[in-house]
C-alpha positions as CSV (number, residue, x, y, z in Angstrom):
1,M,2.7,4.6,24.5
2,S,0.9,7.8,23.5
3,A,0.1,9.5,26.8
4,R,-1.6,12.3,24.9
5,G,-3.7,10.0,22.8
6,F,-5.0,8.2,25.9
7,E,-5.6,11.4,27.7
8,I,-7.9,12.7,24.9
9,A,-9.6,9.3,24.7
10,D,-10.2,9.1,28.4
11,R,-11.7,12.6,28.5
12,L,-14.1,11.8,25.6
13,L,-15.1,8.4,27.1
14,A,-15.9,10.1,30.4
15,L,-18.2,12.6,28.6
16,A,-19.8,10.3,26.0
17,A,-20.1,6.8,27.6
18,K,-22.3,7.5,30.6
19,D,-25.4,6.0,28.9
20,A,-23.9,4.8,25.6
21,E,-21.2,2.7,24.1
22,A,-18.3,4.7,22.7
23,T,-15.1,4.2,20.7
24,V,-12.4,6.8,20.3
25,W,-9.6,6.9,17.7
26,V,-6.8,9.4,18.0
27,R,-4.1,9.9,15.4
28,E,-1.1,12.2,16.0
29,D,0.9,12.8,12.9
30,H,4.1,14.8,12.4
31,A,5.0,15.0,8.7
32,A,7.6,16.8,6.7
33,N,8.4,17.0,3.0
34,V,10.4,18.6,0.2
35,R,9.3,18.8,-3.4
36,F,11.7,19.5,-6.2
37,A,11.4,20.2,-10.0
38,A,13.2,21.9,-12.9
39,G,16.6,21.7,-11.2
40,E,15.7,23.2,-7.8
41,I,13.8,22.6,-4.6
42,T,10.4,24.3,-5.1
43,T,8.6,23.8,-1.8
44,A,9.2,22.5,1.7
45,G,6.6,21.8,4.4
46,E,6.1,20.5,7.9
47,S,2.9,19.8,9.8
48,A,1.8,18.4,13.2
49,T,-1.8,17.3,13.4
50,V,-4.1,15.5,15.9
51,E,-7.3,13.9,14.5
52,T,-9.8,12.5,16.8
53,T,-12.9,10.5,15.9
54,L,-15.6,9.6,18.4
55,E,-18.3,7.0,17.7
56,V,-21.3,6.8,20.0
57,A,-23.9,4.1,20.0
58,F,-27.3,3.8,21.6
59,G,-28.1,0.1,21.0
60,R,-28.0,-0.3,17.2
61,R,-28.1,3.4,16.5
62,H,-24.6,4.8,16.1
63,A,-22.8,7.7,14.5
64,A,-19.3,9.2,14.5
65,A,-17.8,12.7,14.4
66,T,-14.3,14.0,13.9
67,T,-12.3,17.0,15.0
68,N,-8.7,18.3,14.8
69,Q,-9.0,20.4,17.9
70,T,-8.2,19.1,21.4
71,D,-9.3,22.0,23.7
72,E,-12.1,21.2,26.2
73,A,-14.8,23.2,24.3
74,S,-14.0,21.3,21.0
75,L,-14.0,17.9,22.7
76,R,-17.4,18.7,24.3
77,A,-18.7,19.9,21.0
78,L,-17.5,16.6,19.4
79,V,-19.4,14.6,22.0
80,D,-22.6,16.6,21.5
81,R,-22.4,16.2,17.8
82,A,-21.8,12.4,17.9
83,R,-24.5,11.8,20.5
84,T,-27.0,13.9,18.5
85,L,-26.3,12.1,15.3
86,A,-26.4,8.7,17.0
87,R,-29.9,9.3,18.4
88,V,-31.4,10.1,15.0
89,A,-29.5,7.5,13.0
90,P,-31.4,4.5,11.7
91,E,-30.8,1.2,13.4
92,D,-27.8,-0.8,12.0
93,P,-28.5,-4.5,12.0
94,E,-24.8,-5.3,11.5
95,R,-23.5,-3.3,14.4
96,L,-21.5,-5.1,17.0
97,P,-20.5,-3.9,20.4
98,P,-17.0,-2.5,20.9
99,L,-14.3,-4.9,21.9
100,G,-13.0,-5.1,25.5
101,P,-9.4,-5.5,26.6
102,Q,-7.1,-7.2,24.1
103,R,-3.4,-8.1,24.0
104,Y,-1.2,-6.8,21.3
105,P,2.5,-7.8,20.7
106,Q,4.5,-4.9,19.4
107,N,7.1,-4.9,16.6
108,P,10.0,-2.8,17.7
109,R,11.0,-2.3,14.1
110,A,7.9,-0.1,13.5
111,W,9.4,3.0,15.1
112,D,12.8,4.6,14.4
113,E,13.8,7.4,16.7
114,A,16.2,8.9,14.2
115,T,13.4,9.1,11.5
116,S,11.0,10.7,13.9
117,A,13.5,13.4,14.7
118,L,14.8,14.1,11.2
119,D,15.8,17.7,10.4
120,P,15.3,19.1,6.8
121,A,18.9,18.2,5.9
122,W,18.0,14.6,4.9
123,R,15.2,15.7,2.6
124,A,17.2,18.4,1.0
125,S,20.3,16.2,0.4
126,S,18.1,13.5,-1.2
127,A,16.6,16.2,-3.5
128,R,20.0,17.6,-4.4
129,A,21.3,14.1,-5.3
130,A,18.4,13.6,-7.7
131,I,18.9,17.1,-9.3
132,A,22.7,16.5,-9.7
133,R,22.4,13.1,-11.2
134,A,19.8,14.4,-13.7
135,E,22.1,17.2,-14.8
136,E,24.9,14.7,-15.4
137,K,22.6,12.9,-17.9
138,S,21.1,16.1,-19.4
139,V,17.6,15.3,-18.1
140,V,15.4,17.2,-15.7
141,A,14.4,15.7,-12.3
142,S,11.3,16.2,-10.2
143,G,10.2,14.4,-7.1
144,F,8.9,14.3,-3.6
145,V,10.8,13.4,-0.3
146,E,8.9,12.9,2.9
147,A,9.1,11.5,6.4
148,R,6.4,10.9,8.9
149,A,6.0,9.8,12.6
150,T,2.5,8.7,13.6
151,E,1.1,7.6,17.0
152,S,-2.3,5.9,16.9
153,T,-4.5,5.3,19.9
154,L,-7.8,3.4,20.2
155,A,-10.0,3.1,23.3
156,T,-13.5,1.9,24.0
157,S,-16.1,2.1,26.7
158,A,-15.7,-1.7,27.1
159,G,-12.1,-1.2,28.3
160,L,-10.0,-1.7,25.2
161,R,-6.8,0.3,25.1
162,A,-4.5,0.1,22.1
163,D,-1.6,2.2,20.8
164,H,0.9,2.0,18.0
165,R,3.9,4.2,17.0
166,A,5.2,4.1,13.4
167,T,7.7,6.0,11.3
168,W,7.8,6.1,7.6
169,A,10.0,7.7,4.9
170,R,9.6,7.8,1.2
171,M,11.2,9.2,-1.9
172,T,10.0,9.2,-5.5
173,T,11.7,10.8,-8.4
174,T,11.0,11.2,-12.1
175,A,13.5,12.2,-14.7
176,R,12.6,13.5,-18.2
177,S,14.5,14.3,-21.4
178,E,13.5,16.9,-24.0
179,D,12.9,14.1,-26.5
180,H,10.4,12.4,-24.3
181,G,12.6,10.0,-22.4
182,S,11.3,9.3,-18.9
183,G,12.5,7.3,-15.9
184,W,11.2,6.8,-12.4
185,A,12.4,5.3,-9.1
186,G,11.0,5.2,-5.6
187,G,11.9,4.0,-2.2
188,D,9.8,3.3,0.9
189,A,11.1,2.4,4.4
190,T,10.4,2.6,8.1
191,R,13.9,4.1,8.6
192,A,15.0,7.1,6.5
193,S,18.5,5.8,6.6
194,E,17.4,2.8,4.4
195,I,16.5,5.2,1.5
196,D,19.5,6.0,-0.7
197,G,18.4,9.2,-2.6
198,G,21.5,9.1,-4.8
199,A,20.9,5.5,-5.9
200,L,17.2,6.2,-6.6
201,A,18.3,9.3,-8.6
202,R,20.7,7.3,-10.7
203,V,18.0,4.7,-11.6
204,A,15.6,7.4,-12.7
205,A,18.1,9.5,-14.6
206,D,19.7,6.5,-16.3
207,R,16.3,5.1,-17.3
208,A,15.3,8.5,-18.7
209,D,18.5,8.7,-20.7
210,R,18.0,5.1,-22.0
211,S,14.4,5.7,-23.0
212,R,15.1,8.7,-25.3
213,A,13.4,8.5,-28.8
214,A,11.3,5.4,-28.1
215,T,10.4,3.4,-31.2
216,R,6.9,2.2,-32.0
217,L,5.9,-1.3,-31.1
218,E,2.5,-2.7,-31.8
219,P,0.1,-3.8,-29.1
220,G,-0.3,-7.5,-28.4
221,H,0.3,-10.2,-25.8
222,Y,3.9,-10.1,-24.4
223,T,6.0,-11.8,-21.8
224,V,6.7,-9.0,-19.3
225,V,9.2,-8.4,-16.6
226,L,7.4,-6.1,-14.1
227,E,9.4,-3.9,-11.7
228,P,8.2,-3.8,-8.1
229,A,6.1,-0.7,-8.4
230,A,4.2,-2.3,-11.3
231,V,3.8,-5.6,-9.4
232,A,2.5,-3.8,-6.3
233,D,0.0,-1.7,-8.2
234,L,-1.5,-4.8,-9.8
235,L,-1.4,-6.8,-6.6
236,S,-3.3,-4.1,-4.7
237,F,-6.4,-5.1,-6.7
238,L,-6.1,-8.7,-5.7
239,I,-5.6,-7.7,-2.1
240,E,-8.8,-5.6,-2.3
241,A,-10.6,-8.7,-3.6
242,L,-9.7,-10.8,-0.6
243,D,-13.0,-10.0,1.1
244,A,-14.8,-13.0,2.4
245,R,-18.2,-11.3,2.3
246,A,-18.0,-10.3,-1.3
247,A,-16.8,-13.8,-2.2
248,D,-19.6,-15.5,-0.2
249,Q,-22.2,-13.3,-1.8
250,G,-21.1,-14.1,-5.3
251,R,-19.7,-10.6,-6.1
252,S,-16.0,-11.6,-6.3
253,F,-13.4,-13.4,-8.4
254,F,-13.1,-15.6,-5.3
255,S,-16.8,-16.6,-5.4
256,R,-18.1,-20.0,-6.4
257,A,-21.6,-21.6,-6.2
258,G,-22.6,-21.8,-2.6
259,G,-19.6,-20.0,-1.1
260,N,-16.0,-19.0,-1.8
261,R,-12.9,-20.6,-3.4
262,I,-10.9,-21.2,-0.2
263,G,-8.9,-24.4,-0.7
264,E,-8.6,-24.1,-4.5
265,A,-5.2,-24.1,-6.3
266,M,-5.6,-21.0,-8.3
267,F,-2.1,-19.7,-9.0
268,D,1.4,-20.9,-9.8
269,P,2.6,-23.3,-7.1
270,R,5.4,-20.9,-6.2
271,V,3.1,-18.1,-5.1
272,V,2.9,-17.1,-1.4
273,L,1.0,-14.1,-0.1
274,R,1.2,-13.3,3.6
275,S,0.5,-10.6,6.1
276,D,2.5,-10.3,9.3
277,P,2.8,-7.1,11.3
278,L,5.4,-8.7,13.5
279,D,7.8,-9.5,10.6
280,P,10.8,-7.1,10.8
281,A,10.5,-6.5,7.1
282,T,6.8,-5.4,7.4
283,P,6.4,-3.8,10.8
284,G,2.7,-2.9,10.8
285,R,0.0,-1.9,13.3
286,P,-0.9,-5.1,15.2
287,W,-4.6,-4.2,15.4
288,D,-7.3,-3.1,13.0
289,A,-9.8,-0.3,13.1
290,D,-12.0,-2.3,15.5
291,G,-9.0,-3.1,17.8
292,L,-9.0,-6.7,16.7
293,P,-5.5,-8.2,17.1
294,L,-3.9,-9.1,13.8
295,A,-2.2,-12.5,13.7
296,P,0.2,-13.5,11.0
297,T,-2.0,-14.7,8.1
298,T,-1.3,-16.6,4.9
299,W,-3.7,-15.7,2.1
300,I,-2.2,-17.8,-0.7
301,D,0.1,-20.7,0.0
302,R,2.0,-22.4,-2.8
303,G,-0.7,-21.3,-5.3
304,A,-3.7,-22.2,-3.2
305,L,-6.1,-19.7,-1.8
306,V,-6.1,-20.6,2.0
307,S,-7.8,-17.5,3.5
308,L,-9.9,-14.5,2.9
309,Y,-10.4,-11.6,5.3
310,Y,-13.3,-11.8,7.7
311,T,-14.6,-8.7,9.5
312,R,-16.1,-9.3,12.9
313,F,-19.6,-9.1,11.6
314,W,-19.0,-11.4,8.6
315,A,-17.1,-13.9,10.7
316,K,-20.0,-14.1,13.1
317,H,-22.4,-14.5,10.2
318,A,-20.3,-17.2,8.5
319,G,-19.3,-19.1,11.7
320,R,-15.6,-18.3,11.2
321,A,-12.9,-16.6,13.3
322,P,-12.4,-13.0,12.3
323,T,-9.1,-12.2,10.6
324,G,-9.4,-8.4,10.8
325,T,-8.2,-6.2,8.0
326,H,-4.4,-6.0,7.5
327,D,-2.3,-3.2,6.1
328,V,0.9,-5.2,5.4
329,Y,1.4,-7.8,2.6
330,T,4.4,-9.7,1.3
331,L,4.4,-11.6,-2.1
332,S,7.2,-14.1,-2.3
333,S,8.3,-17.4,-4.0
334,A,8.0,-20.8,-2.3
335,G,10.2,-22.3,-4.9
336,P,13.3,-21.5,-7.0
337,A,13.7,-17.8,-7.6
338,A,15.9,-15.6,-9.8
339,P,18.7,-13.7,-8.1
340,S,17.9,-10.4,-10.0
341,A,15.7,-8.8,-12.5
342,A,18.4,-9.2,-15.1
343,A,18.4,-12.9,-14.5
344,L,14.7,-13.0,-15.1
345,A,15.1,-11.1,-18.4
346,E,17.7,-13.6,-19.5
347,G,15.0,-16.2,-19.8
348,V,12.8,-14.0,-22.0
349,H,13.0,-14.6,-25.8
350,R,10.9,-11.5,-26.7
351,G,9.1,-9.4,-24.2
352,L,8.9,-6.1,-22.3
353,L,10.5,-4.6,-19.2
354,V,7.9,-2.4,-17.5
355,T,9.0,0.2,-14.9
356,R,5.5,1.0,-13.5
357,F,1.9,1.5,-14.2
358,W,-0.2,4.6,-14.0
359,Y,-4.0,5.4,-13.6
360,T,-4.9,1.8,-13.0
361,R,-8.7,1.1,-12.6
362,W,-11.1,-1.8,-12.3
363,L,-12.6,-3.1,-15.5
364,D,-14.4,-6.2,-14.0
365,P,-14.0,-7.1,-10.3
366,K,-15.6,-10.5,-10.8
367,R,-12.8,-11.4,-13.3
368,L,-10.2,-9.4,-11.4
369,L,-9.6,-7.5,-14.7
370,V,-7.8,-4.2,-14.5
371,T,-6.8,-1.5,-17.0
372,G,-4.1,1.2,-16.9
373,L,-1.1,2.7,-18.6
374,T,2.6,1.9,-18.6
375,R,4.8,4.8,-17.7
376,D,8.4,6.1,-17.2
377,G,10.2,3.5,-19.2
378,V,9.2,0.4,-21.3
379,F,12.0,-1.5,-23.0
380,L,12.0,-4.4,-25.5
381,I,13.6,-7.6,-24.4
382,E,15.1,-9.7,-27.1
383,D,16.9,-13.0,-26.6
384,G,17.4,-12.3,-23.0
385,R,18.8,-8.7,-23.4
386,V,17.0,-5.5,-22.4
387,G,17.3,-3.3,-25.4
388,R,15.7,-0.4,-27.1
389,P,12.9,1.8,-25.6
390,V,9.4,1.5,-26.9
391,N,6.2,3.4,-26.7
392,N,3.8,3.2,-23.8
393,F,0.7,1.0,-23.8
394,R,-2.7,0.7,-22.3
395,F,-3.0,-2.7,-20.7
396,N,-6.1,-4.8,-19.9
397,D,-5.1,-7.7,-17.6
398,S,-5.4,-9.3,-14.2
399,P,-3.2,-9.8,-11.1
400,A,-4.7,-13.3,-10.9
401,K,-3.5,-14.0,-14.4
402,M,-0.1,-12.5,-13.6
403,L,0.3,-15.0,-10.7
404,S,-1.1,-17.9,-12.8
405,R,1.1,-17.3,-15.9
406,L,4.2,-16.9,-13.8
407,V,7.6,-17.3,-15.5
408,G,9.5,-16.4,-12.4
409,M,10.1,-14.1,-9.5
410,T,13.2,-12.7,-7.8
411,S,14.2,-14.0,-4.4
412,Q,14.6,-10.5,-3.1
413,T,11.5,-8.5,-2.3
414,F,11.2,-4.8,-2.3
415,R,9.0,-2.4,-0.3
416,A,7.0,-0.5,-3.0
417,P,6.2,3.2,-2.5
418,I,2.5,2.7,-3.1
419,G,-0.5,3.6,-0.9
420,D,-0.4,3.9,2.9
421,G,0.3,0.3,4.0
422,I,3.4,-1.8,3.5
423,V,3.6,-4.0,0.4
424,R,6.7,-6.0,-0.3
425,V,7.0,-7.7,-3.7
426,P,9.6,-9.2,-6.0
427,V,10.3,-8.4,-9.6
428,V,7.9,-10.7,-11.5
429,A,8.0,-12.1,-15.0
430,C,4.8,-13.5,-16.6
431,D,3.6,-14.7,-20.0
432,D,0.8,-13.5,-22.2
433,F,0.3,-10.0,-20.7
434,E,-2.2,-8.0,-22.8
435,M,-1.0,-4.6,-24.0
436,A,-4.3,-3.6,-25.6
437,S,-3.3,-0.4,-27.4
438,V,-0.6,2.1,-27.9
439,S,-0.5,5.1,-25.6
440,D,1.1,8.4,-26.5
441,A,1.7,9.3,-22.9
442,V,5.3,9.6,-21.7
């Protein structure tokens, strides 16, 4: 429990909530990092911050203000600013009163004491391992190693009190050769001890070495084996689309006449997508920004859409129970799965192995259509064998199509270093993936 967070929240509520409703969020963050490039560590940094946001509401008029100072004068100024803004804000017809007391089961796997107390040695040794492996392969490594410990606190004038502690560690590294070979690897974990910097460095350097002097391959539709970073990048767009309001209002891939597509079989029957902050593999915060408790939720079950996320307001409007907004997701197979990425590739007559995507953007949200570039290693698969490196591509395709044209998934899932939440995904193979044009990017 964050005693400091609740102390700040209680001081603000005492000042702000005498004639108003109020909500306070406090985030205490201790972060440290090392950046390396061109064969050496280039920067190292460490920071400790406290960010406090106060929302004040007079009826349907409400406003929020934020500060990173915790002295008495700054907190009083925060209260004055939020109250002043709330009094002149227009009425919000969708505003709901803050929640009262709730119960939150905690996942003990969310916090690792050793990671919270890491000294610079772990970050430096991970960087050294990447640099050394790159030199062995005559490539140049760059990358970023970071660790973070965060304590989040939420309190309302209605009596809600929530707190959550989490640790997080991540390493990403890119290796490049003079003749435009490029490889990448990344790891993400709650515990720094679960990230093997040397192993990640070997993957990146070996892939850079193998991708030297890529040959030209024409764009087209290919069977692809997507590494976890590529799968997670695409999946993030589907996760964003799981919004019940957008679906009900006809603005979403999950819309249909008169409502949404809950109950429809939309994907391969092996596909399962779940959120569970109490799962040891995905230890997330058990409450959302409103303080709503987050229960384990299945979004896609054996290919059928079974749930969309409902905010408190839209759940009330639609006569449904709110799900809250989760920050942990796991994609897995409900049926037979491959033991490894190599086993997936063995079933591909002619296709591509894709390391990751870059600069992915929406093309058409209603069709769940996304564009982006391949990056850091694309290899031709022929008769089940991963062979020569080929050029990069711009793709135009969809995570919904990826899950509908499924060839297979690995049984093992991997935590992908992408975004701020926790996303666990397998390696995925799918048919008919559109590589729309050649890209000259590395």
